All heavy atoms as a GROMACS GRO file, in nm:
protein
  571
    1MET      N    1  -2.661  -0.243   1.380
    1MET     CA    2  -2.797  -0.274   1.354
    1MET      C    3  -2.874  -0.288   1.493
    1MET      O    4  -2.978  -0.234   1.512
    1MET     CB    5  -2.819  -0.388   1.272
    1MET     CG    6  -2.955  -0.406   1.232
    1MET     SD    7  -2.985  -0.553   1.118
    1MET     CE    8  -2.870  -0.513   0.990
    2TRP      N    9  -2.810  -0.368   1.586
    2TRP     CA   10  -2.883  -0.387   1.713
    2TRP      C   11  -2.886  -0.265   1.792
    2TRP      O   12  -2.980  -0.247   1.862
    2TRP     CB   13  -2.803  -0.501   1.791
    2TRP     CG   14  -2.815  -0.641   1.741
    2TRP    CD1   15  -2.895  -0.676   1.623
    2TRP    CD2   16  -2.762  -0.750   1.756
    2TRP    NE1   17  -2.884  -0.808   1.592
    2TRP    CE2   18  -2.793  -0.861   1.684
    2TRP    CE3   19  -2.669  -0.785   1.880
    2TRP    CZ2   20  -2.746  -0.996   1.698
    2TRP    CZ3   21  -2.614  -0.919   1.886
    2TRP    CH2   22  -2.665  -1.014   1.800
    3LYS      N   23  -2.780  -0.186   1.782
    3LYS     CA   24  -2.781  -0.055   1.864
    3LYS      C   25  -2.898   0.031   1.819
    3LYS      O   26  -2.962   0.096   1.908
    3LYS     CB   27  -2.651   0.016   1.862
    3LYS     CG   28  -2.633   0.146   1.930
    3LYS     CD   29  -2.494   0.202   1.920
    3LYS     CE   30  -2.485   0.326   1.998
    3LYS     NZ   31  -2.351   0.388   1.973
    4SER      N   32  -2.918   0.044   1.694
    4SER     CA   33  -3.031   0.121   1.629
    4SER      C   34  -3.167   0.058   1.674
    4SER      O   35  -3.263   0.127   1.716
    4SER     CB   36  -3.018   0.124   1.496
    4SER     OG   37  -2.895   0.187   1.438
    5THR      N   38  -3.168  -0.070   1.692
    5THR     CA   39  -3.293  -0.136   1.741
    5THR      C   40  -3.315  -0.108   1.883
    5THR      O   41  -3.436  -0.083   1.922
    5THR     CB   42  -3.273  -0.293   1.722
    5THR    OG1   43  -3.264  -0.306   1.576
    5THR    CG2   44  -3.416  -0.354   1.753
    6PHE      N   45  -3.211  -0.108   1.960
    6PHE     CA   46  -3.224  -0.061   2.110
    6PHE      C   47  -3.281   0.080   2.115
    6PHE      O   48  -3.359   0.108   2.197
    6PHE     CB   49  -3.097  -0.083   2.180
    6PHE     CG   50  -3.061  -0.217   2.218
    6PHE    CD1   51  -2.960  -0.285   2.176
    6PHE    CD2   52  -3.155  -0.304   2.294
    6PHE    CE1   53  -2.926  -0.418   2.208
    6PHE    CE2   54  -3.120  -0.420   2.334
    6PHE     CZ   55  -3.016  -0.478   2.297
    7ASN      N   56  -3.220   0.166   2.026
    7ASN     CA   57  -3.270   0.306   2.035
    7ASN      C   58  -3.421   0.316   1.988
    7ASN      O   59  -3.501   0.389   2.041
    7ASN     CB   60  -3.190   0.390   1.933
    7ASN     CG   61  -3.057   0.406   1.986
    7ASN    OD1   62  -3.030   0.405   2.105
    7ASN    ND2   63  -2.972   0.450   1.889
    8MET      N   64  -3.466   0.227   1.895
    8MET     CA   65  -3.610   0.224   1.851
    8MET      C   66  -3.688   0.176   1.965
    8MET      O   67  -3.801   0.230   1.998
    8MET     CB   68  -3.617   0.136   1.737
    8MET     CG   69  -3.753   0.128   1.683
    8MET     SD   70  -3.780   0.005   1.536
    8MET     CE   71  -3.635   0.001   1.462
    9ILE      N   72  -3.643   0.066   2.044
    9ILE     CA   73  -3.710   0.018   2.144
    9ILE      C   74  -3.729   0.120   2.264
    9ILE      O   75  -3.841   0.131   2.318
    9ILE     CB   76  -3.652  -0.107   2.198
    9ILE    CG1   77  -3.671  -0.221   2.100
    9ILE    CG2   78  -3.708  -0.149   2.331
    9ILE    CD1   79  -3.599  -0.353   2.126
   10SER      N   80  -3.636   0.193   2.280
   10SER     CA   81  -3.635   0.312   2.397
   10SER      C   82  -3.732   0.409   2.357
   10SER      O   83  -3.811   0.472   2.446
   10SER     CB   84  -3.505   0.364   2.426
   10SER     OG   85  -3.463   0.448   2.313
   11GLN      N   86  -3.756   0.437   2.229
   11GLN     CA   87  -3.846   0.536   2.180
   11GLN      C   88  -3.992   0.482   2.186
   11GLN      O   89  -4.091   0.559   2.203
   11GLN     CB   90  -3.835   0.587   2.040
   11GLN     CG   91  -3.703   0.680   2.027
   11GLN     CD   92  -3.724   0.808   2.093
   11GLN    OE1   93  -3.694   0.841   2.188
   11GLN    NE2   94  -3.789   0.887   2.009
   12TYR      N   95  -4.011   0.348   2.155
   12TYR     CA   96  -4.136   0.286   2.140
   12TYR      C   97  -4.133   0.168   2.243
   12TYR      O   98  -4.138   0.054   2.196
   12TYR     CB   99  -4.170   0.243   2.004
   12TYR     CG  100  -4.183   0.355   1.908
   12TYR    CD1  101  -4.065   0.383   1.817
   12TYR    CD2  102  -4.288   0.429   1.890
   12TYR    CE1  103  -4.066   0.491   1.735
   12TYR    CE2  104  -4.305   0.540   1.799
   12TYR     CZ  105  -4.186   0.573   1.719
   12TYR     OH  106  -4.188   0.672   1.627
   13PRO      N  107  -4.140   0.187   2.371
   13PRO     CA  108  -4.127   0.071   2.466
   13PRO      C  109  -4.245  -0.030   2.459
   13PRO      O  110  -4.212  -0.139   2.501
   13PRO     CB  111  -4.116   0.138   2.601
   13PRO     CG  112  -4.188   0.267   2.579
   13PRO     CD  113  -4.160   0.319   2.441
   14LEU      N  114  -4.352   0.009   2.420
   14LEU     CA  115  -4.462  -0.087   2.407
   14LEU      C  116  -4.473  -0.155   2.263
   14LEU      O  117  -4.562  -0.238   2.246
   14LEU     CB  118  -4.596  -0.024   2.437
   14LEU     CG  119  -4.607   0.041   2.575
   14LEU    CD1  120  -4.749   0.107   2.583
   14LEU    CD2  121  -4.596  -0.063   2.680
   15GLY      N  122  -4.376  -0.129   2.184
   15GLY     CA  123  -4.376  -0.208   2.053
   15GLY      C  124  -4.431  -0.123   1.941
   15GLY      O  125  -4.511  -0.021   1.966
   16LEU      N  126  -4.408  -0.155   1.824
   16LEU     CA  127  -4.446  -0.093   1.704
   16LEU      C  128  -4.552  -0.154   1.630
   16LEU      O  129  -4.633  -0.106   1.563
   16LEU     CB  130  -4.333  -0.074   1.601
   16LEU     CG  131  -4.215   0.019   1.662
   16LEU    CD1  132  -4.092  -0.014   1.576
   16LEU    CD2  133  -4.258   0.158   1.658
   17GLY      N  134  -4.557  -0.295   1.654
   17GLY     CA  135  -4.662  -0.369   1.565
   17GLY      C  136  -4.584  -0.463   1.490
   17GLY      O  137  -4.470  -0.437   1.448
   18ILE      N  138  -4.657  -0.569   1.444
   18ILE     CA  139  -4.585  -0.676   1.366
   18ILE      C  140  -4.566  -0.630   1.229
   18ILE      O  141  -4.653  -0.572   1.165
   18ILE     CB  142  -4.677  -0.807   1.375
   18ILE    CG1  143  -4.685  -0.859   1.512
   18ILE    CG2  144  -4.620  -0.914   1.280
   18ILE    CD1  145  -4.773  -0.966   1.545
   19ASP      N  146  -4.444  -0.659   1.174
   19ASP     CA  147  -4.388  -0.630   1.038
   19ASP      C  148  -4.395  -0.472   1.004
   19ASP      O  149  -4.409  -0.425   0.888
   19ASP     CB  150  -4.495  -0.694   0.934
   19ASP     CG  151  -4.465  -0.848   0.927
   19ASP    OD1  152  -4.343  -0.878   0.961
   19ASP    OD2  153  -4.553  -0.912   0.888
   20ILE      N  154  -4.378  -0.385   1.099
   20ILE     CA  155  -4.372  -0.243   1.097
   20ILE      C  156  -4.218  -0.199   1.103
   20ILE      O  157  -4.185  -0.092   1.060
   20ILE     CB  158  -4.450  -0.173   1.196
   20ILE    CG1  159  -4.597  -0.223   1.193
   20ILE    CG2  160  -4.432  -0.027   1.196
   20ILE    CD1  161  -4.659  -0.174   1.070
   21PHE      N  162  -4.128  -0.291   1.145
   21PHE     CA  163  -3.992  -0.263   1.172
   21PHE      C  164  -3.927  -0.190   1.038
   21PHE      O  165  -3.850  -0.094   1.051
   21PHE     CB  166  -3.915  -0.389   1.185
   21PHE     CG  167  -3.770  -0.369   1.231
   21PHE    CD1  168  -3.721  -0.347   1.354
   21PHE    CD2  169  -3.667  -0.383   1.134
   21PHE    CE1  170  -3.603  -0.325   1.387
   21PHE    CE2  171  -3.537  -0.350   1.162
   21PHE     CZ  172  -3.494  -0.323   1.288
   22GLN      N  173  -3.957  -0.255   0.921
   22GLN     CA  174  -3.886  -0.192   0.792
   22GLN      C  175  -3.926  -0.054   0.762
   22GLN      O  176  -3.849   0.012   0.690
   22GLN     CB  177  -3.919  -0.291   0.677
   22GLN     CG  178  -4.075  -0.295   0.649
   22GLN     CD  179  -4.093  -0.393   0.535
   22GLN    OE1  180  -4.008  -0.449   0.479
   22GLN    NE2  181  -4.220  -0.421   0.519
   23PHE      N  182  -4.049  -0.017   0.810
   23PHE     CA  183  -4.092   0.127   0.776
   23PHE      C  184  -4.034   0.221   0.892
   23PHE      O  185  -4.016   0.340   0.854
   23PHE     CB  186  -4.244   0.128   0.787
   23PHE     CG  187  -4.291   0.044   0.684
   23PHE    CD1  188  -4.367  -0.072   0.718
   23PHE    CD2  189  -4.275   0.060   0.540
   23PHE    CE1  190  -4.430  -0.163   0.630
   23PHE    CE2  191  -4.324  -0.029   0.455
   23PHE     CZ  192  -4.400  -0.133   0.494
   24ILE      N  193  -4.015   0.184   1.016
   24ILE     CA  194  -3.967   0.277   1.120
   24ILE      C  195  -3.824   0.271   1.137
   24ILE      O  196  -3.752   0.381   1.167
   24ILE     CB  197  -4.029   0.227   1.251
   24ILE    CG1  198  -4.180   0.222   1.238
   24ILE    CG2  199  -3.985   0.313   1.365
   24ILE    CD1  200  -4.246   0.366   1.223
   25TYR      N  201  -3.758   0.166   1.104
   25TYR     CA  202  -3.603   0.155   1.120
   25TYR      C  203  -3.526   0.256   1.058
   25TYR      O  204  -3.422   0.314   1.102
   25TYR     CB  205  -3.548   0.013   1.066
   25TYR     CG  206  -3.412   0.006   1.091
   25TYR    CD1  207  -3.361  -0.024   1.221
   25TYR    CD2  208  -3.311   0.011   0.989
   25TYR    CE1  209  -3.217  -0.037   1.238
   25TYR    CE2  210  -3.186   0.000   1.003
   25TYR     CZ  211  -3.132  -0.027   1.136
   25TYR     OH  212  -2.991  -0.045   1.165
   26PRO      N  213  -3.554   0.313   0.932
   26PRO     CA  214  -3.488   0.422   0.867
   26PRO      C  215  -3.452   0.546   0.956
   26PRO      O  216  -3.364   0.621   0.938
   26PRO     CB  217  -3.541   0.450   0.733
   26PRO     CG  218  -3.614   0.325   0.705
   26PRO     CD  219  -3.654   0.262   0.842
   27GLN      N  220  -3.563   0.578   1.033
   27GLN     CA  221  -3.547   0.683   1.118
   27GLN      C  222  -3.439   0.664   1.234
   27GLN      O  223  -3.380   0.774   1.275
   27GLN     CB  224  -3.682   0.708   1.201
   27GLN     CG  225  -3.803   0.737   1.114
   27GLN     CD  226  -3.921   0.743   1.190
   27GLN    OE1  227  -3.927   0.765   1.317
   27GLN    NE2  228  -4.038   0.710   1.132
   28PHE      N  229  -3.402   0.550   1.265
   28PHE     CA  230  -3.295   0.513   1.354
   28PHE      C  231  -3.167   0.469   1.303
   28PHE      O  232  -3.086   0.414   1.366
   28PHE     CB  233  -3.370   0.414   1.468
   28PHE     CG  234  -3.470   0.466   1.531
   28PHE    CD1  235  -3.604   0.447   1.499
   28PHE    CD2  236  -3.464   0.541   1.653
   28PHE    CE1  237  -3.713   0.495   1.558
   28PHE    CE2  238  -3.577   0.586   1.715
   28PHE     CZ  239  -3.690   0.563   1.664
   29ASN      N  240  -3.173   0.453   1.171
   29ASN     CA  241  -3.061   0.393   1.106
   29ASN      C  242  -2.923   0.462   1.142
   29ASN      O  243  -2.912   0.586   1.130
   29ASN     CB  244  -3.073   0.390   0.957
   29ASN     CG  245  -2.984   0.315   0.881
   29ASN    OD1  246  -2.918   0.233   0.925
   29ASN    ND2  247  -2.988   0.324   0.736
   30ASP      N  248  -2.820   0.388   1.162
   30ASP     CA  249  -2.691   0.440   1.186
   30ASP      C  250  -2.620   0.470   1.058
   30ASP      O  251  -2.593   0.372   0.985
   30ASP     CB  252  -2.609   0.357   1.277
   30ASP     CG  253  -2.470   0.410   1.332
   30ASP    OD1  254  -2.444   0.523   1.287
   30ASP    OD2  255  -2.409   0.338   1.390
   31PRO      N  256  -2.576   0.588   1.026
   31PRO     CA  257  -2.508   0.608   0.907
   31PRO      C  258  -2.370   0.528   0.884
   31PRO      O  259  -2.329   0.501   0.766
   31PRO     CB  260  -2.480   0.773   0.893
   31PRO     CG  261  -2.559   0.827   1.004
   31PRO     CD  262  -2.589   0.703   1.100
   32LYS      N  263  -2.308   0.497   0.996
   32LYS     CA  264  -2.191   0.424   0.993
   32LYS      C  265  -2.206   0.286   0.933
   32LYS      O  266  -2.114   0.222   0.886
   32LYS     CB  267  -2.130   0.427   1.128
   32LYS     CG  268  -2.081   0.542   1.175
   32LYS     CD  269  -2.017   0.532   1.316
   32LYS     CE  270  -1.971   0.666   1.375
   32LYS     NZ  271  -1.913   0.659   1.506
   33LEU      N  272  -2.322   0.238   0.938
   33LEU     CA  273  -2.357   0.100   0.886
   33LEU      C  274  -2.328   0.098   0.742
   33LEU      O  275  -2.292  -0.009   0.691
   33LEU     CB  276  -2.500   0.061   0.909
   33LEU     CG  277  -2.557  -0.063   0.860
   33LEU    CD1  278  -2.484  -0.185   0.931
   33LEU    CD2  279  -2.700  -0.073   0.870
   34TRP      N  280  -2.353   0.205   0.676
   34TRP     CA  281  -2.336   0.206   0.522
   34TRP      C  282  -2.198   0.254   0.474
   34TRP      O  283  -2.174   0.272   0.359
   34TRP     CB  284  -2.434   0.318   0.462
   34TRP     CG  285  -2.582   0.282   0.514
   34TRP    CD1  286  -2.648   0.337   0.598
   34TRP    CD2  287  -2.652   0.172   0.470
   34TRP    NE1  288  -2.772   0.283   0.632
   34TRP    CE2  289  -2.771   0.168   0.544
   34TRP    CE3  290  -2.637   0.058   0.380
   34TRP    CZ2  291  -2.884   0.079   0.526
   34TRP    CZ3  292  -2.739  -0.026   0.366
   34TRP    CH2  293  -2.856  -0.028   0.444
   35GLU      N  294  -2.106   0.273   0.569
   35GLU     CA  295  -1.980   0.324   0.532
   35GLU      C  296  -1.884   0.204   0.482
   35GLU      O  297  -1.792   0.232   0.410
   35GLU     CB  298  -1.896   0.384   0.650
   35GLU     CG  299  -1.957   0.528   0.689
   35GLU     CD  300  -1.881   0.590   0.803
   35GLU    OE1  301  -1.791   0.525   0.861
   35GLU    OE2  302  -1.907   0.685   0.847
   36TYR      N  303  -1.928   0.081   0.529
   36TYR     CA  304  -1.834  -0.037   0.491
   36TYR      C  305  -1.848  -0.078   0.354
   36TYR      O  306  -1.757  -0.129   0.290
   36TYR     CB  307  -1.866  -0.146   0.592
   36TYR     CG  308  -1.843  -0.094   0.732
   36TYR    CD1  309  -1.946  -0.078   0.822
   36TYR    CD2  310  -1.711  -0.095   0.770
   36TYR    CE1  311  -1.920  -0.052   0.942
   36TYR    CE2  312  -1.688  -0.049   0.911
   36TYR     CZ  313  -1.794  -0.031   1.001
   36TYR     OH  314  -1.759   0.008   1.129
   37ASP      N  315  -1.959  -0.056   0.298
   37ASP     CA  316  -1.984  -0.109   0.164
   37ASP      C  317  -2.102  -0.031   0.096
   37ASP      O  318  -2.177   0.029   0.170
   37ASP     CB  319  -2.021  -0.260   0.166
   37ASP     CG  320  -2.003  -0.329   0.021
   37ASP    OD1  321  -1.973  -0.257  -0.076
   37ASP    OD2  322  -2.039  -0.441   0.026
   38ASN      N  323  -2.116  -0.025  -0.026
   38ASN     CA  324  -2.220   0.041  -0.086
   38ASN      C  325  -2.355  -0.056  -0.093
   38ASN      O  326  -2.371  -0.114  -0.191
   38ASN     CB  327  -2.178   0.080  -0.229
   38ASN     CG  328  -2.291   0.167  -0.297
   38ASN    OD1  329  -2.386   0.219  -0.229
   38ASN    ND2  330  -2.278   0.180  -0.425
   39ILE      N  331  -2.414  -0.062   0.025
   39ILE     CA  332  -2.529  -0.146   0.044
   39ILE      C  333  -2.650  -0.088  -0.007
   39ILE      O  334  -2.678   0.028   0.027
   39ILE     CB  335  -2.547  -0.191   0.202
   39ILE    CG1  336  -2.415  -0.256   0.243
   39ILE    CG2  337  -2.663  -0.280   0.217
   39ILE    CD1  338  -2.407  -0.274   0.395
   40THR      N  339  -2.720  -0.145  -0.090
   40THR     CA  340  -2.840  -0.103  -0.134
   40THR      C  341  -2.970  -0.189  -0.081
   40THR      O  342  -3.084  -0.165  -0.123
   40THR     CB  343  -2.850  -0.094  -0.285
   40THR    OG1  344  -2.829  -0.230  -0.326
   40THR    CG2  345  -2.746   0.000  -0.339
   41ALA      N  346  -2.948  -0.274   0.017
   41ALA     CA  347  -3.043  -0.369   0.066
   41ALA      C  348  -3.146  -0.287   0.156
   41ALA      O  349  -3.103  -0.185   0.224
   41ALA     CB  350  -2.983  -0.484   0.126
   42ARG      N  351  -3.260  -0.340   0.166
   42ARG     CA  352  -3.357  -0.275   0.257
   42ARG      C  353  -3.344  -0.368   0.389
   42ARG      O  354  -3.343  -0.497   0.376
   42ARG     CB  355  -3.486  -0.298   0.205
   42ARG     CG  356  -3.601  -0.240   0.290
   42ARG     CD  357  -3.742  -0.279   0.234
   42ARG     NE  358  -3.758  -0.410   0.253
   42ARG     CZ  359  -3.865  -0.481   0.200
   42ARG    NH1  360  -3.944  -0.422   0.109
   42ARG    NH2  361  -3.873  -0.609   0.210
   43ILE      N  362  -3.333  -0.302   0.497
   43ILE     CA  363  -3.334  -0.368   0.641
   43ILE      C  364  -3.458  -0.378   0.686
   43ILE      O  365  -3.540  -0.280   0.706
   43ILE     CB  366  -3.243  -0.292   0.734
   43ILE    CG1  367  -3.096  -0.294   0.672
   43ILE    CG2  368  -3.245  -0.362   0.876
   43ILE    CD1  369  -3.003  -0.213   0.751
   44ASP      N  370  -3.527  -0.512   0.687
   44ASP     CA  371  -3.647  -0.540   0.730
   44ASP      C  372  -3.658  -0.615   0.871
   44ASP      O  373  -3.783  -0.624   0.922
   44ASP     CB  374  -3.735  -0.596   0.628
   44ASP     CG  375  -3.674  -0.731   0.590
   44ASP    OD1  376  -3.569  -0.775   0.637
   44ASP    OD2  377  -3.750  -0.814   0.525
   45LYS      N  378  -3.551  -0.649   0.922
   45LYS     CA  379  -3.544  -0.715   1.046
   45LYS      C  380  -3.411  -0.686   1.129
   45LYS      O  381  -3.314  -0.657   1.068
   45LYS     CB  382  -3.561  -0.876   1.027
   45LYS     CG  383  -3.685  -0.912   0.954
   45LYS     CD  384  -3.692  -1.064   0.949
   45LYS     CE  385  -3.805  -1.130   0.868
   45LYS     NZ  386  -3.920  -1.046   0.868
   46PRO      N  387  -3.436  -0.687   1.249
   46PRO     CA  388  -3.299  -0.663   1.327
   46PRO      C  389  -3.204  -0.779   1.330
   46PRO      O  390  -3.102  -0.772   1.401
   46PRO     CB  391  -3.350  -0.637   1.475
   46PRO     CG  392  -3.485  -0.698   1.483
   46PRO     CD  393  -3.539  -0.701   1.341
   47HIS      N  394  -3.251  -0.895   1.285
   47HIS     CA  395  -3.158  -1.024   1.278
   47HIS      C  396  -3.129  -1.072   1.408
   47HIS      O  397  -3.021  -1.110   1.440
   47HIS     CB  398  -3.037  -0.989   1.193
   47HIS     CG  399  -3.075  -0.964   1.049
   47HIS    ND1  400  -3.102  -1.061   0.959
   47HIS    CD2  401  -3.072  -0.844   0.985
   47HIS    CE1  402  -3.137  -1.000   0.842
   47HIS    NE2  403  -3.112  -0.872   0.854
   48ASN      N  404  -3.225  -1.068   1.502
   48ASN     CA  405  -3.209  -1.107   1.636
   48ASN      C  406  -3.361  -1.144   1.677
   48ASN      O  407  -3.438  -1.047   1.679
   48ASN     CB  408  -3.149  -1.013   1.724
   48ASN     CG  409  -3.138  -1.074   1.869
   48ASN    OD1  410  -3.233  -1.108   1.936
   48ASN    ND2  411  -3.017  -1.069   1.918
   49GLN      N  412  -3.394  -1.269   1.716
   49GLN     CA  413  -3.528  -1.294   1.740
   49GLN      C  414  -3.591  -1.215   1.849
   49GLN      O  415  -3.710  -1.175   1.851
   49GLN     CB  416  -3.541  -1.441   1.765
   49GLN     CG  417  -3.694  -1.499   1.779
   49GLN     CD  418  -3.696  -1.647   1.812
   49GLN    OE1  419  -3.592  -1.722   1.809
   49GLN    NE2  420  -3.813  -1.691   1.826
   50ILE      N  421  -3.511  -1.201   1.969
   50ILE     CA  422  -3.571  -1.141   2.074
   50ILE      C  423  -3.582  -0.992   2.057
   50ILE      O  424  -3.686  -0.940   2.087
   50ILE     CB  425  -3.472  -1.156   2.211
   50ILE    CG1  426  -3.468  -1.313   2.234
   50ILE    CG2  427  -3.519  -1.086   2.324
   50ILE    CD1  428  -3.365  -1.342   2.333
   51LEU      N  429  -3.494  -0.925   1.975
   51LEU     CA  430  -3.507  -0.791   1.947
   51LEU      C  431  -3.624  -0.763   1.850
   51LEU      O  432  -3.705  -0.662   1.868
   51LEU     CB  433  -3.382  -0.727   1.898
   51LEU     CG  434  -3.261  -0.705   1.990
   51LEU    CD1  435  -3.146  -0.660   1.917
   51LEU    CD2  436  -3.302  -0.618   2.100
   52GLU      N  437  -3.638  -0.859   1.765
   52GLU     CA  438  -3.752  -0.844   1.668
   52GLU      C  439  -3.887  -0.865   1.734
   52GLU      O  440  -3.976  -0.777   1.715
   52GLU     CB  441  -3.741  -0.951   1.554
   52GLU     CG  442  -3.847  -0.940   1.444
   52GLU     CD  443  -3.833  -1.039   1.349
   52GLU    OE1  444  -3.737  -1.121   1.340
   52GLU    OE2  445  -3.915  -1.049   1.246
   53LEU      N  446  -3.892  -0.957   1.822
   53LEU     CA  447  -4.018  -0.975   1.908
   53LEU      C  448  -4.045  -0.856   1.995
   53LEU      O  449  -4.151  -0.801   1.998
   53LEU     CB  450  -4.010  -1.097   1.982
   53LEU     CG  451  -4.129  -1.146   2.068
   53LEU    CD1  452  -4.241  -1.171   1.970
   53LEU    CD2  453  -4.100  -1.257   2.157
   54TYR      N  454  -3.944  -0.809   2.061
   54TYR     CA  455  -3.966  -0.688   2.148
   54TYR      C  456  -4.004  -0.567   2.072
   54TYR      O  457  -4.093  -0.488   2.117
   54TYR     CB  458  -3.837  -0.661   2.236
   54TYR     CG  459  -3.863  -0.584   2.358
   54TYR    CD1  460  -3.867  -0.636   2.476
   54TYR    CD2  461  -3.891  -0.444   2.350
   54TYR    CE1  462  -3.895  -0.564   2.600
   54TYR    CE2  463  -3.909  -0.362   2.454
   54TYR     CZ  464  -3.908  -0.436   2.587
   54TYR     OH  465  -3.931  -0.350   2.694
   55SER      N  466  -3.936  -0.537   1.968
   55SER     CA  467  -3.958  -0.424   1.886
   55SER      C  468  -4.106  -0.424   1.831
   55SER      O  469  -4.159  -0.320   1.798
   55SER     CB  470  -3.857  -0.398   1.778
   55SER     OG  471  -3.875  -0.486   1.679
   56ALA      N  472  -4.157  -0.540   1.800
   56ALA     CA  473  -4.286  -0.558   1.744
   56ALA      C  474  -4.392  -0.562   1.850
   56ALA      O  475  -4.495  -0.487   1.827
   56ALA     CB  476  -4.296  -0.674   1.654
   57THR      N  477  -4.377  -0.628   1.950
   57THR     CA  478  -4.487  -0.656   2.045
   57THR      C  479  -4.455  -0.585   2.188
   57THR      O  480  -4.552  -0.603   2.262
   57THR     CB  481  -4.507  -0.806   2.057
   57THR    OG1  482  -4.393  -0.867   2.121
   57THR    CG2  483  -4.539  -0.877   1.937
   58GLY      N  484  -4.348  -0.539   2.217
   58GLY     CA  485  -4.312  -0.488   2.340
   58GLY      C  486  -4.286  -0.595   2.450
   58GLY      O  487  -4.285  -0.703   2.419
   59PRO      N  488  -4.285  -0.547   2.566
   59PRO     CA  489  -4.249  -0.646   2.667
   59PRO      C  490  -4.357  -0.751   2.697
   59PRO      O  491  -4.327  -0.862   2.744
   59PRO     CB  492  -4.226  -0.555   2.805
   59PRO     CG  493  -4.302  -0.435   2.768
   59PRO     CD  494  -4.290  -0.415   2.619
   60PHE      N  495  -4.492  -0.709   2.673
   60PHE     CA  496  -4.596  -0.801   2.699
   60PHE      C  497  -4.594  -0.926   2.605
   60PHE      O  498  -4.610  -1.032   2.637
   60PHE     CB  499  -4.731  -0.732   2.687
   60PHE     CG  500  -4.743  -0.604   2.783
   60PHE    CD1  501  -4.741  -0.476   2.730
   60PHE    CD2  502  -4.738  -0.631   2.916
   60PHE    CE1  503  -4.743  -0.380   2.818
   60PHE    CE2  504  -4.747  -0.529   2.996
   60PHE     CZ  505  -4.753  -0.398   2.950
   61GLY      N  506  -4.549  -0.895   2.483
   61GLY     CA  507  -4.545  -1.006   2.369
   61GLY      C  508  -4.426  -1.095   2.410
   61GLY      O  509  -4.440  -1.208   2.388
   62VAL      N  510  -4.333  -1.036   2.460
   62VAL     CA  511  -4.213  -1.125   2.490
   62VAL      C  512  -4.240  -1.216   2.600
   62VAL      O  513  -4.206  -1.333   2.591
   62VAL     CB  514  -4.087  -1.035   2.532
   62VAL    CG1  515  -3.973  -1.118   2.580
   62VAL    CG2  516  -4.035  -0.958   2.404
   63VAL      N  517  -4.300  -1.169   2.700
   63VAL     CA  518  -4.350  -1.245   2.832
   63VAL      C  519  -4.444  -1.356   2.777
   63VAL      O  520  -4.430  -1.471   2.818
   63VAL     CB  521  -4.407  -1.154   2.937
   63VAL    CG1  522  -4.464  -1.237   3.042
   63VAL    CG2  523  -4.291  -1.068   2.995
   64ILE      N  524  -4.545  -1.310   2.703
   64ILE     CA  525  -4.644  -1.413   2.659
   64ILE      C  526  -4.570  -1.527   2.570
   64ILE      O  527  -4.595  -1.636   2.582
   64ILE     CB  528  -4.751  -1.346   2.586
   64ILE    CG1  529  -4.830  -1.259   2.679
   64ILE    CG2  530  -4.838  -1.437   2.509
   64ILE    CD1  531  -4.942  -1.168   2.613
   65PHE      N  532  -4.489  -1.476   2.477
   65PHE     CA  533  -4.424  -1.575   2.397
   65PHE      C  534  -4.336  -1.674   2.457
   65PHE      O  535  -4.334  -1.795   2.439
   65PHE     CB  536  -4.334  -1.498   2.280
   65PHE     CG  537  -4.265  -1.590   2.185
   65PHE    CD1  538  -4.326  -1.636   2.080
   65PHE    CD2  539  -4.131  -1.623   2.210
   65PHE    CE1  540  -4.260  -1.720   1.990
   65PHE    CE2  541  -4.057  -1.707   2.120
   65PHE     CZ  542  -4.132  -1.753   2.014
   66TYR      N  543  -4.262  -1.629   2.558
   66TYR     CA  544  -4.162  -1.722   2.645
   66TYR      C  545  -4.236  -1.785   2.749
   66TYR      O  546  -4.165  -1.877   2.808
   66TYR     CB  547  -4.039  -1.641   2.675
   66TYR     CG  548  -3.949  -1.620   2.558
   66TYR    CD1  549  -3.933  -1.492   2.497
   66TYR    CD2  550  -3.877  -1.724   2.505
   66TYR    CE1  551  -3.843  -1.481   2.393
   66TYR    CE2  552  -3.796  -1.704   2.394
   66TYR     CZ  553  -3.777  -1.578   2.339
   66TYR     OH  554  -3.705  -1.559   2.242
   67SER      N  555  -4.358  -1.759   2.774
   67SER     CA  556  -4.426  -1.826   2.895
   67SER      C  557  -4.491  -1.955   2.843
   67SER      O  558  -4.518  -2.047   2.924
   67SER     CB  559  -4.532  -1.740   2.959
   67SER     OG  560  -4.638  -1.714   2.864
   68PHE      N  561  -4.488  -1.962   2.701
   68PHE     CA  562  -4.550  -2.097   2.660
   68PHE      C  563  -4.444  -2.183   2.597
   68PHE      O  564  -4.369  -2.209   2.544
   68PHE     CB  565  -4.656  -2.068   2.548
   68PHE     CG  566  -4.790  -2.001   2.601
   68PHE    CD1  567  -4.806  -1.870   2.600
   68PHE    CD2  568  -4.874  -2.076   2.664
   68PHE    CE1  569  -4.920  -1.811   2.637
   68PHE    CE2  570  -4.991  -2.023   2.722
   68PHE     CZ  571  -5.010  -1.889   2.702
   0.00000   0.00000   0.00000
């Protein structure tokens, strides 16, 4: 999941916008993720605070967030 998020960040380095992850992630989804179990859940977060912040707000949002 994190690898797919890194791919998403490389495609959209300035961020996607807040709460947009769940709509864009399926384009970058790794099919191997679903081989382990018959998962029917929706992935709406990368389950890593820094990756979620970076994918939503880009490098500027991360710098502003951690500067305070």
